N, C-alpha and C positions, 0 to 999 in steps of 0.2 A: 600514131600521130597524138592522139590522147595527153601522152607523156611533151612532146615541144609544142602544145597549145596550152597547156598548161600558162608554161611562160610567158604565150604572148600575148594572155589577155589581159595585163597590168597598162598598155600602151592606153595613153590617152594627147592631149591638146594644145592649141589655143597659142597665139602671135603671128605677128604678120612680118613679111620679110619675104629676101628676091635676092637668088644668087647669079652665080655669075657664070663658069663655062656652059654659053649655050649650044655652042658644035655637034650637030646630030651625028649622033652613036650607028655602030657600023649595024647591019640585021643581026650580028653574033653576038651585040653587046650590050647595059646599057650603062649611064649615067649617074651616079647620085652629085647632085652641086648644095654645100648645105653654108648657112650663113647663124652661125652658133653664138652670141655674146654670153660673157662671161665663163670666156673659154677657158681665158688665162697662159694661149697657146699648149693647150693639152693634149694627146692622142686619143683619139675617136678609131675605133672598131670596128670592123666589118665581120657578121657573121651568117652563113648560109641556114637557116632550120630545114632541116629534112626531115624524113618520119621521124626515125627513133635516136637524132646526133643531132647538135650545131657545133658546124666544121667552121674554123677560122677561116675569111677569106683574103681580109687587108687590114692594114691599120697605117693612118697618116698623124699628121701632126697638125693640128689646128692653129690656121694659120693667126698673126699678131691681129688683123682684122676681123677673125672671127670666121672667115671661108676656110673649104675646103671640098675636093672634090675627089672622086674615090668614079674610076672607071674598072666595072667588072664587063670578062667573057660570059655568058651564057647560052645556051641553046633553047630554054623555056622558060616559062614565065615559073619564077620560085618567090619565097618566104623569105626574109633578110631581119636581121636584127642592126640596128644600130646604136654603138651601147659605147658611152662612156666607164661604166664599171656598171655589174651587176642589179647593180638595185637602179639603174637611172638610160634608158634604152628607151627605143621606139624601135615598133614592128611597121616592115613594108612590104608588099607585094607588087612584083618588079617583074615587068616584060620585056621580051630584047625591043631595042630601038629606043626605049623612056628616057628622057631624060628627066631624073626627081629633084624638083627645090623643093627642101628642106629648109625649115627656121626655126627658133629655138631659144630658150634659157637652155646654155651646157651644163647648170646647176639641178634643172628638173627638166630634164627635156621631155618624158612622161606627160606633163600632165603642163605644156608651155606648146606642143610642136604648130606648126602649120607644112603642109606639103602640097603639094602639086604638079602635077605634068604625070601621075599615075592615078589612072581611074582606083585601081585595086587599092592602093594605098590608101587613097580617099575615103572608099570604104571601108575601111579597119581604123581608121581614126572618128569616123561616125558611130560606128559601132561602141566604140570604147569613150567618144564625149554622151551619149547617152547612159552607160552604163556609169562611167564617174556621176554625171546628175543627180540622176536615181542613190549614189549612194549618198548625196551629198545630201538627199532627203530624210533618208534615214541615219545620218549623224545628227539631222535638227530635231530628228524624231526621242532619238539617244540622249538628247539633251534637255529633249523639254522634262523627258521620262524620268530621269536625274532631279532638273528640276523642282520638282513636282513630288519626290518620294516621299514627303514629311507632310503630304496636306490630308486632308481626313477624306476627300473625296475619292484617297490619287488608287483606289480599285474600279471605277467611274473614268478618270485620265486615261488610267494605262490600259483599258476596254478598248477606248477609242482610240488611242496610240499603235494599238493593236489591229486594228483597225485599217487606220492610214495606211503600215506596214504590206498588210493584206495585201494591197490595194497598189502599193511602188512596184510588190513582188508580180502582179499581177501585170502593172503596161511595162517591163522589165521584160517581161516574156510572151507578151503581148508585140511589144518592138522587133524581140528574135525571131518570133515567128511570120510577123511580115517581111522583116529581109530577107530569112530566108525564100517565102512563095516570091519577090519579087527579086533576085539574083543568083535563082538553081543553076544557072550558069557562069558565075562567082568564086573563085577560091574563095572572097575574104567571107562568107558566106562559113566554112568552118569555124572563121573564130569566135562566129555566133552559136553556130547548131552546138558547141563546146563551151561558151560564157560559163562560168561560176556566180551566183550571187551570193555573195559571202562565202561559205562552204560546201552554198549546197547548188548542184548545176542548176541549172535552167532551164532545161532539155533534159528526162531522163529516156533512153536507149528506148526501155520498156512500153510508158503510157504516152510516150510522144513522134514514137518509130514512123509513123508517117513521114515526119519531117527530115530524118536522116536517109529514109528511102529518099526519098524526091533531090535531095539534096546530092545521094549517091548519083542518081542516074541523072539528073542537071549535067553532073561536073564531070563523069567518065563519058556521053557525050560531047562536051567541048575538046577535056583533056584528056583522052582515051589513053595516052600514055605517061599522063602525071603522076609521079608517086603518091602525091596526095589524094588525089581522085581515085586510083588504084587502091589504095590501105584504109580509106573511108568504102568505096564499094565491097573489098571481102570484109570489112566490120560488118557491115549489113548482112551479109549472105551469113553470115556467121549466128549475128542476131537474130534471121529468120529461123536458123536449124532452131536455134535458142528455146523462140517461141512457140514455134511449134511444136517442139516436145514439152516444154508446160502446156500448152493448150491439149493437147491431149493425153498428160499427166495428171490437170487437172479435170479431163470428162469419166478418166478409171478413176477418180479418185472421189467421186457425187454416193451423195448416201441412197445406199442399195443397194451399189457395186461392192465386189470381195474386195478385201481389202488385200493388197497384191503380198506376197511371202518375203517374207525377213527372214533369212539362217545365217545368224550372228553367232559370235562363241560366247555362253555367258562368263563371269568376273574369275571361274575355274576350268577357262578354254575347252567346255564343252558344249556343240555346237546347240541353238537351241533354235526350234523355229517357230515362228507367232502361230502356224498351224496347228502344232502340238495342243495350242489354248482349245480348239475346241470344242463346244458345248458350253465355257466361261464366258461371259459380258468381259472385254477389256479394254483398257487403256493404253492405247500406242503412247508412251511420254519421251519425247525429243529435247534435250537437255544434255547439261554437261556442269561438270565438279568447278568450270571457271567461268560459267553464269550463274551474275548474281540474283538474277529476278527467279530463273528458276532451283537456286538454293534458298530464296525468299520462299518460296512456293512450295517447296515441298513438307515444311513441317504441316501448313493444311490436307497436302497431298495422303500424307499418310496419316490425319485421321480420316480425311475419306475411309481409306483403304484397311482401317483396322475396323472399321461400323460395316463394310459388303465384303471382306476378303472372307468371310464364312458360308455368304451366299450366291455361291459361285460369281465373283468376279477378281478379276488379274489384273495386276500390271504392266505390262512390259515397257520395260523401261529402255530408250535407243540412245545410247550414251555418245555424244558426239569430241568426245576426249578424246586425245593425241596422247598420251600420258596413262600407263597400266597404275603405277600407282595414285597419281592426283583420280584418277578413276575411284579407286578404292578409296582413297581417302573421304571422298567426297560421298559419296553408301555410306561408311561407317560413319563420317561426322555425324548426317542429317541420320542416319536410324533408319533409313528407309529398306525394308527387307522383303521386298518384291522380284522380278525378275528383271535382271540385267544383262545387257547384252553392247556389244560391241567392238568395229575393226580396227578402233582407235585410230582411223581415216582422217579424222574432224571434219571440216565441211566437204574435203574426197568421198567420204563415203558413199555408194551407191544410189545405196537409202534415204540422199539428201533429193539428189535427181529423181526416185521413185516417188517420192511419198512428196516432192512438191514441198520443202522446208527452206523459209525464205528466212527464216526466224527462230531460237529457241526462250524462252518452253513454249512446243509445239504439242499437239496432241491431235489422236482421232477414237473414237468408242465406236468398237465396233460389237455387234451381237454374237449369240452363241453356236453362230451356222459360220462365223469371219465376214459380214455385209456390214459397213462403212452405215453408222448412223448419225455421231456428230464430228463435227471438227470443229480444233481450241474452242473447246466449252471451261465459261468459266467457274471454280472451284460448288461455288454455290450452286448453280446450273446442273453440275455436276450430281451434285449430293442430291439436289430434287429426280432427276433423271433416274437415277439411282434408285431411289426412292420406289417411282414408276414401274421401271421395270421387273426388278426385285424384288 
């Protein structure tokens, strides 16, 4: 569903018009009446947006006066794309027996259309109008930033514009959450749920999970057999499992708990358990040779290691590499001669879930008994704490 919804999110708005064929459709069909100007008798295409694919439904030639009609058989509500080409389209949400009236400039359907006769399609247009308006506000900020780039007080101006930008982002999120709250029984809310602002999703599956769950419950009760409802419902069940596992991992990894055992092969393919280092203070360092921040940190980490390695301190480096030669080259290149282990499974390594690793570098400092002391210490903090402990 997410793949398809990324395609939907660009549709937007405006312009008046009315269309012809008002004949009432049968209970298992809908009608789209269009009135496009600047169409030049081009072809227009209708596709259905299913959960994982777009399926061509029909295509017609736009008449000389700009009119066209689609009559489509369907048994349930669904998403449809009406397009001139891949970059010029509009997304509709249509139910059986609806007569959809749509007007637009054929050269830019996305930003010029109006629609009536289909409440779901009208809601999608409202969502995209709001997104377009906030994009316009951001464009104004960008222009102002460029205009003032060489002003003496540019830093102050930039800080002020940044503050306005975050206000716009919050406004978009507030709109999306309010829309979902007020439309939990509308499939149009799926467009809002998966909307992005720039390259960033407006809502996060983890931090905003309540809206995913709320919409899933609303849609599955309203459209229990609809593929889009079922897809979101199943996705929410998966997120629940993930969040529960994450919460359990967080609990296991609290300071004072024994660090979960790790048994991975070292660079010479010899199994090297974390527990074999009991009696030493150990930094479990999650890194990879491909990770630029990790490599940038290694020289400072090496300095601390040299200072404390003869005082019962060890580093247990867990690599998230997937290629042994690259892993070895990273170790050799940075001259980091502490203990290194890996299963070369990249982010699919079980230790990622075991230690709740969401990004690297990441680390846990454990004491001589294997108990967790700290997580993700800065190098200077690590050095200070090791000085106190050792």
